[in-house]
N, C-alpha and C positions, 0 to 999 in steps of 0.2 A: 733426656735420658735420666733414669733414676738408677743409682749405683748402690750397691750393699752398704757402702760407707754412710750413705745418707739415711739408710733404715737404722743403722746402729746409732747414729747421731740422734735420730728422732726418738728412738725408743731406749737408748741406753746400751742394750746388748741384746743379742739373739739367744733363744734358749739353748742350754748346753746340750751337745749330741743331737741336735735336730738340723741336719743339713737340708736345705730345700732349694728349689730352683726358682729364683727370682723372676716373676713375669711382671714387668712394669707396665701399667695401663693406667689411662685416665678414665673415669666414668663420670656422667652428670652427677654432680654432688648435690647432697640434700641436707638439710639441718638435721643432726643426728643425736640421738641418745644411745644407751647400750642396745635397745631394741633395734633401732633403725641402722646401727652399725653392723649388727650381726646380719640384718637383711641386706645390706650393701655387700658384705662378705659372701653370702650365698649367691647373689646376683654376679658377682666378680668371678666366683669359683665355677659358676655354670659356664661361663664364657670359654673356658679351657677343658671342659670335659669332652671326651668323645661323643657320648650321646646324653646330652643335658636333659632331654625329656624323660630319662630313666632315673633321674637324680632323686635320691630320698636323703635329705639332710637330717643330721642330729637336731633334736629340738634345742632351743635356747636355753632350757632348764636341764638339758642332759649333763650327766656328771663329768662327761669328757669334753665339754664345751666350756671354754674359758673367754669371757669378754673383758677386757680391760679398757677403761676409758679414764684418761687423765686429761689435763687442762686441755692440751692442743695435740695429744697424740692417742691413739687406740690401737688394740690388737684384738684379733679374733682367732682362736685355735680350735678346731673342731674337725669333724669327719663327714663324709658323704659317702653313700653307697650309690654306685652307678655302674652301667654295663661298660666294659671295655670294648675295644674294636672287633673282638671275638664273640661278644654277645654274653660273656660270664660277668656276673655281678661281683665287683670288687669294692672293698672299703678303702678309701683313701683319706688319710689325714691331711689338713689343709692349715695354712696360715694367711692371714691378710693384715697388713698394716695400713694405718690411716693417719693423716695429719689434717689438723682443723685450721682453716684458713677463712678469714671473714665469716665466720659462723658456719661454715660448711665443711663436712668430711670429704676428703679426697683420699683416693687409694694411692699409696706409695709403693706398695708391692704386694704380691700375692704368689702362692705357689703350693706345690704339694710337699709334703715332708716324707722324705723317702727313709 
């Protein structure tokens, strides 16, 4: 189980005024740079969308996308447009946190920022 405290420990602290629902998941890790961490985040967030096939993610270079990679921790903040359960397209902001172990990025937590 991943707890919010472990995310705090891994990244120092969460962004101010950005509560989110932590969804702890493990995915098949890959060796990553900023670009591949961003792709991992998109894959992770797609898993929790109601209709992932409708997802349109912000580009890596979007001004609202932030990818931070430090020695053994990384975070991605961005947004995705996707249809909700009622068929309306909504924009959701999300965050994904990663830890690097044995040269591979592993998801520590991810969720939508409400």
